[in-house]
C-alpha positions as CSV (number, residue, x, y, z in Angstrom):
1,M,-0.1,0.0,-0.1
2,K,2.9,2.4,0.8
3,N,3.7,2.5,-3.1
4,K,0.4,4.3,-3.5
5,F,1.0,7.4,-1.5
6,A,0.9,10.5,-3.6
7,A,1.0,14.2,-2.5
8,Q,-1.2,16.5,-4.3
9,L,0.7,19.4,-5.4
10,Y,-1.9,22.0,-5.0
11,T,-0.6,21.7,-1.4
12,L,2.8,23.1,-2.2
13,R,1.3,25.2,-4.8
14,N,3.6,28.4,-3.7
15,E,6.6,26.4,-3.2
16,L,6.7,25.0,-6.5
17,E,6.4,28.4,-8.0
18,Q,10.0,29.1,-6.4
19,D,11.7,25.7,-7.1
20,F,9.4,22.7,-8.9
21,P,12.1,20.7,-9.4
22,G,13.6,21.0,-5.7
23,V,10.2,20.3,-4.0
24,L,9.6,17.0,-6.0
25,R,13.2,16.0,-5.0
26,E,12.4,16.6,-1.3
27,L,9.1,14.9,-1.8
28,K,10.7,11.6,-2.9
29,R,13.5,12.1,0.2
30,M,10.4,12.3,2.2
31,G,9.2,8.8,1.1
32,W,6.3,9.6,-1.3
33,S,5.9,7.2,-4.2
34,G,4.0,9.6,-6.4
35,V,2.6,13.1,-7.0
36,Q,-0.6,14.4,-8.4
37,I,-0.2,17.3,-10.9
38,S,-1.9,20.6,-10.1
39,G,-0.7,23.0,-12.6
40,L,2.9,23.4,-13.9
41,R,3.4,26.8,-12.1
42,G,5.5,28.4,-14.8
43,Y,7.9,25.4,-15.7
44,T,7.4,23.4,-19.0
45,A,5.9,19.7,-18.8
46,E,9.0,18.5,-20.3
47,E,11.1,20.1,-17.4
48,I,8.8,18.4,-14.7
49,A,8.7,15.0,-16.3
50,A,12.5,15.0,-16.5
51,V,12.5,15.5,-12.6
52,L,9.6,12.8,-12.2
53,K,11.9,10.4,-14.0
54,E,15.1,11.5,-12.5
55,T,13.5,10.9,-9.1
56,G,11.1,7.9,-9.9
57,L,8.3,9.4,-8.4
58,G,5.0,8.4,-10.2
59,T,2.1,10.5,-11.3
60,A,-1.1,9.9,-9.5
61,G,-3.2,12.1,-12.4
62,M,-3.6,15.3,-13.4
63,H,-6.1,18.1,-12.2
64,V,-7.2,19.8,-15.4
65,S,-9.6,22.3,-15.4
66,Y,-13.1,22.0,-17.1
67,E,-12.2,24.6,-19.5
68,A,-9.2,23.2,-20.5
69,L,-10.7,19.9,-20.8
70,Q,-13.1,21.2,-23.2
71,N,-10.2,23.3,-25.0
72,E,-7.1,22.1,-24.8
73,L,-7.6,18.2,-24.8
74,E,-4.9,17.7,-27.4
75,T,-2.1,19.4,-25.5
76,I,-3.3,18.0,-21.8
77,V,-3.0,14.6,-23.3
78,E,0.7,15.0,-24.4
79,Q,1.4,16.3,-21.0
80,A,0.0,13.2,-19.7
81,K,2.0,10.9,-21.8
82,L,5.1,12.9,-20.8
83,F,4.6,12.3,-16.9
84,G,3.2,8.8,-17.5
85,T,-0.4,8.8,-16.0
86,R,-3.5,8.0,-17.9
87,D,-5.9,10.0,-15.5
88,L,-7.2,13.2,-16.1
89,I,-9.2,14.7,-13.1
90,C,-12.1,18.0,-13.4
91,P,-10.9,19.5,-9.7
92,A,-14.2,22.0,-9.8
93,I,-16.6,23.9,-11.7
94,A,-17.6,27.4,-11.7
95,A,-20.3,28.8,-9.6
96,D,-22.6,29.7,-12.3
97,L,-23.1,26.1,-13.1
98,R,-23.8,24.6,-9.7
99,N,-27.6,24.3,-10.4
100,E,-29.6,21.5,-11.9
101,E,-29.3,22.7,-15.5
102,G,-25.6,23.4,-14.9
103,Y,-24.6,19.7,-13.4
104,R,-26.6,18.2,-16.1
105,A,-24.5,19.7,-18.7
106,V,-21.4,19.2,-16.9
107,R,-22.1,15.5,-17.1
108,A,-23.3,15.5,-20.6
109,K,-20.1,17.2,-21.6
110,L,-17.6,15.4,-19.3
111,N,-19.0,12.3,-20.9
112,E,-18.2,13.9,-24.4
113,V,-14.6,14.3,-23.4
114,A,-14.4,10.8,-21.9
115,A,-15.6,9.3,-25.0
116,K,-12.5,11.2,-26.8
117,L,-10.1,10.0,-24.2
118,A,-11.1,6.4,-23.8
119,P,-9.8,5.2,-27.4
120,L,-6.3,6.7,-26.3
121,G,-6.4,4.8,-23.2
122,F,-6.8,7.6,-20.7
123,R,-9.7,8.1,-18.1
124,L,-11.8,11.1,-16.6
125,S,-12.7,11.6,-13.1
126,Y,-14.1,14.3,-11.1
127,H,-13.2,15.7,-7.7
128,N,-15.8,17.1,-5.4
129,H,-16.0,19.7,-2.9
130,A,-18.8,20.4,-0.6
131,F,-20.9,22.4,-2.9
132,E,-22.3,19.3,-4.8
133,F,-24.3,18.5,-1.7
134,E,-26.3,21.7,-2.0
135,T,-27.9,20.5,-5.2
136,T,-30.4,17.7,-5.9
137,V,-30.6,16.0,-9.5
138,N,-32.7,13.2,-10.0
139,G,-33.5,12.8,-6.6
140,A,-29.8,12.5,-5.3
141,S,-27.2,14.8,-4.4
142,A,-25.5,16.6,-7.7
143,L,-22.2,14.7,-6.8
144,E,-24.1,11.2,-6.8
145,Y,-25.7,12.2,-10.4
146,L,-22.1,13.3,-11.6
147,L,-20.6,10.1,-10.1
148,E,-23.5,7.8,-11.3
149,P,-22.0,4.1,-11.4
150,S,-24.4,3.2,-14.5
151,K,-23.0,2.2,-18.2
152,D,-24.1,5.2,-19.9
153,N,-22.0,7.2,-17.5
154,A,-18.2,7.4,-17.9
155,V,-17.2,10.2,-15.3
156,L,-15.1,8.3,-12.7
157,A,-14.8,9.6,-9.2
158,E,-12.1,11.0,-7.4
159,V,-13.9,11.6,-3.9
160,D,-12.5,13.9,-1.3
161,V,-13.3,12.7,1.9
162,Y,-12.7,15.6,3.6
163,W,-15.4,17.5,1.5
164,V,-17.7,14.9,1.7
165,K,-17.6,14.8,6.0
166,K,-17.8,18.5,5.5
167,G,-21.0,18.2,3.3
168,G,-22.5,16.0,6.3
169,L,-22.3,12.9,5.0
170,D,-20.1,10.0,6.4
171,P,-16.9,9.2,4.0
172,L,-16.8,5.6,4.2
173,S,-20.9,4.8,3.4
174,F,-20.3,7.6,0.5
175,I,-17.4,5.8,-1.4
176,R,-18.9,2.2,-1.3
177,P,-20.8,2.5,-4.9
178,Y,-17.7,3.5,-6.5
179,A,-15.6,0.1,-5.8
180,G,-13.8,-0.3,-9.3
181,R,-14.6,3.4,-10.6
182,M,-12.2,5.2,-8.4
183,P,-8.6,4.8,-9.4
184,I,-8.0,7.8,-7.2
185,I,-8.9,8.9,-3.9
186,H,-8.5,12.0,-2.0
187,L,-7.1,11.9,1.7
188,K,-7.6,14.7,3.6
189,D,-8.6,15.2,7.6
190,M,-10.7,17.5,9.6
191,S,-9.8,19.3,12.6
192,N,-11.3,18.2,15.9
193,D,-12.9,21.6,16.9
194,E,-15.3,23.7,15.6
195,R,-13.5,25.0,12.7
196,Q,-13.6,22.1,11.1
197,T,-10.9,22.9,9.1
198,F,-8.0,20.8,7.1
199,A,-5.9,18.8,9.3
200,E,-2.8,16.3,8.4
201,V,-4.1,12.9,8.0
202,G,-4.4,10.9,11.4
203,T,-4.8,13.9,13.5
204,G,-8.6,14.5,12.9
205,V,-11.7,13.3,13.3
206,I,-12.2,11.2,10.1
207,D,-10.9,7.5,10.6
208,F,-9.1,6.6,7.6
209,I,-8.1,2.6,8.6
210,P,-11.4,1.3,6.8
211,I,-11.2,3.6,4.1
212,L,-7.6,2.1,3.2
213,Q,-9.3,-1.2,3.7
214,W,-12.0,-0.8,1.5
215,G,-9.5,1.1,-0.9
216,E,-7.2,-2.2,-1.2
217,A,-10.3,-3.9,-2.0
218,S,-12.1,-1.8,-4.3
219,G,-9.2,-0.7,-7.2
220,I,-7.7,2.0,-5.6
221,E,-4.3,2.7,-7.6
222,W,-3.5,6.2,-5.8
223,Y,-4.0,7.6,-2.2
224,A,-3.5,11.4,-3.1
225,V,-3.0,13.5,0.2
226,E,-4.0,17.0,-0.4
227,Q,-4.1,19.7,2.3
228,D,-5.4,23.1,1.0
229,V,-4.3,25.3,3.8
230,C,-1.8,24.2,6.4
231,P,-0.9,25.8,10.0
232,G,2.9,26.2,8.9
233,N,5.1,24.6,6.1
234,P,3.1,22.5,3.8
235,L,6.2,20.2,3.7
236,D,5.8,19.4,7.2
237,S,2.3,18.8,6.9
238,L,2.8,16.5,4.4
239,Q,5.3,14.7,6.5
240,I,2.8,14.2,9.3
241,S,0.2,12.9,7.0
242,L,2.4,10.2,5.4
243,T,4.0,9.2,8.7
244,N,0.7,8.3,9.9
245,L,-0.6,6.7,6.5
246,H,2.7,4.7,6.9
247,R,1.6,3.9,10.5
248,M,-1.8,2.5,9.1
249,A,-0.4,0.7,6.5
250,D,2.0,-1.1,8.9
251,R,-1.1,-1.7,11.3
252,L,-3.2,-3.2,8.3
253,A,-0.4,-5.6,6.7
254,S,0.2,-6.8,10.2
255,K,-3.7,-7.9,10.7
């Protein structure tokens, strides 16, 4: 399982702008097996791909904006090939689409993109926040509508367990329908106080052991750790999360 832990690079967005290659080398030194790309921060895809190859870091997919998936797909696919990943993930949608009509349009458009990607060997997923739980489509939350596990829906899941918890649901119960349809899951914890803000994995209120057990039985290829806001140095936060995840993996391996 330890070879599936990846750092979502949005966590380190400010550091990447200063020294993207140096950050990648530090993540490898810390013990991360992969990274999830979230923008190139002024560097070229070739530059980043070279450092990934040098360090041996895997690529746990790429977060690509809804607009870029529609308008820059050829470029995105070429970048994904350089990075050695087959997973493209829509990370969010604009506020003016967060209504029933908008979600119907988003699902249709994402399926169009997925149909173009499939013959090339690529997969398309959607990453949630909490706002998708505020709208109902076909009697379910907009997120369940977007991720519906049906033959006519090619949009795969990249469920963020923190945002599910923030939306008032139980993360483990929520992810169960997406066995075999979620190559990458987002792990972040929620602080155990009234703020309910972002926390390092293993330090908050979310129980990750059963989530990891489910993931190993349900086709998870990467566990991507993202912490949108960190109390100090984001590298320190990622180190805490990785240490705790390794401890959890050891516990599960000893069972």
